[in-house]
N, C-alpha and C positions, 0 to 999 in steps of 0.2 A: 501723631498719637492720638485725639482724639476722632478724628477717624478709624483708627483700628480698633478705638476701645468703643464707640459708639457703635462698628462691625462685631463686637464681643458680643457686646449687651442682644441688638440685636439676633444672633445668633442664638443665646441665652435668653429669647419674652420668647422664640419660636422653637426652644425645642421641650415649655416648661407646658405651653400651651400645645404641642403635640402629643406630650408623656402622660395630660391635662385629662382630653378627647381622645385617648388612644387606652386607656386603664379602664374605664366601665367596659369595653368587650371582648378585651383577655376579664373580666371577670364576669363576664355574661358567656361565653365558648365552659369560663370551669361549671359553671353552674350547671348549664343545658350541659350537658357530652353528645358526640355526636353520636346519634344509634349505630348497634351493629347493621348489617346484609346479607340476607339471605333469599335466592330463590330455593330452596329443597329444606326437608329437615325426614332424614331419612328416619325412622320409631320401627319400633316390635311387631305398633299398628298397621300402618300403611305411610305410604310417605307423601306428603303434605307438598302438593307443588303447588309454582304458582307457572301458569301455562299461559308465558309468552304476544303479545299479539303481531300482525305489519301495524298497528294502529298503538301508540303506549295505555291508553286505559283505556282499550281492550283487554288488559294482561285478563284470565283467572284463575278464581285459586283450585283446588283439585287434592282428592282426595285418593292417592293407584290411579293416577287418569282421569279420576270420578268428577263431574263438577260437584260444591259442595253446596249444597239449601242454607238457608239464602244461599241464591249465585251473591257471593264476592270476585266487582269487575271493579278495574281502576288500575291506575301506576301501585300495583299490587309493590311489600317486602317486608318480611318475615322476619319483623326486628329480635325480639328476643322467642328463648325459648327454654321450658324449665319438666327437670322431671320429676313426679310424686311418686316418688316411690311405695308410694301407702297406697295411692291408689289406683295404684300400675296405672299410669296415664300420662304424657306428654300437655302442660300447653304451649302456645304458640300464640303471641300479636303479633301481627298484621298490620301496617298500616295501609290505610287504604284512598290515595288520591284518585281526583275526578277534572279537577283540571277546574274543578269552582276556584278563581278566581276569593271571595265572600265569607268559604270554607274547607281550604283549599285540603285537608287529611283529616279524618277518622281512625276507629280500633277499631278491630272485634278482637277478643279470643278467644281462640279452638280449642279447643280440649279434646284431645283424641284415645282413645282404648281399647280395649281387646273390645268390640260392642262395636265397635260406631265410632263417632264421634260425633262435639253439640257447639250452636257459635253462638259468644252472645253477640247482644245486641250496639248494634256500631252505636262507641262514643268516645268524647275525647270535648276539647277547647281550641278545634280546630289545628291547631298548633304545632310543628313538630321536631318542636324541645320538646324532650321530655324525658323519667326517670321514672324506673321502672324496679317493684321491691318482690322480692313474695319473700313471708314466712308459710312456712304449711302449705295452706289449697287457702291461703291469701294473699290476693296481688295485685299490686298498688302499682297505681301508675297515676303519675304526679306532671303539669302540664303549666302553661304559664296564662291564665283568666285572659279568654281575650278585650274581654272589659278596661279589664285592670291589668298591664304586662309585669306592672311590679307586684302578682298577689298569685301565687299560686290554685291552681287547684287537683285536687283532688280525686281519684276516680278507683275504686275499691273491689274487685270482682273475684264472690265466694265459692264459685261457680255454677250459681243458681238463678240468682243477679250484681246488679250495679249499682250503687251507692255513689255515688257525688254529692262530696266533700264543697260548698262554694267557700271563697273566700273571705 
């Protein structure tokens, strides 16, 4: 009986330790959703495509088959896209992986409109954990701060410049 009671208490202790350790992982996943992924974004103003290469970090971003300038190259992904009806434009958020362990990912906004396109400067806190939102012509990306993972960096893009709010 004592042996059975000891095993039961031990099993309960293991379960409590497991649940205590597992809870932060579940909370982290809920806080930072997995971003969507696409290789192509058709718009009325052209198709934004990721042209893959034999080497994973040499994929490049094109609009109707022509490389964008500045050239966007690396492990690419079109993560989010928004239609801006008043501006008659499309916004695409592109993640760029370079294979650099110190800063594995950065981001750029690409605006596609009737007259062509515009590419934002690269930005981000080197994390693939992001939350993205749009209000009118204001686009916001939230990501963990690289020095303080419990804090969040906010990047706001208005179609002209990116403003970074630090924790």
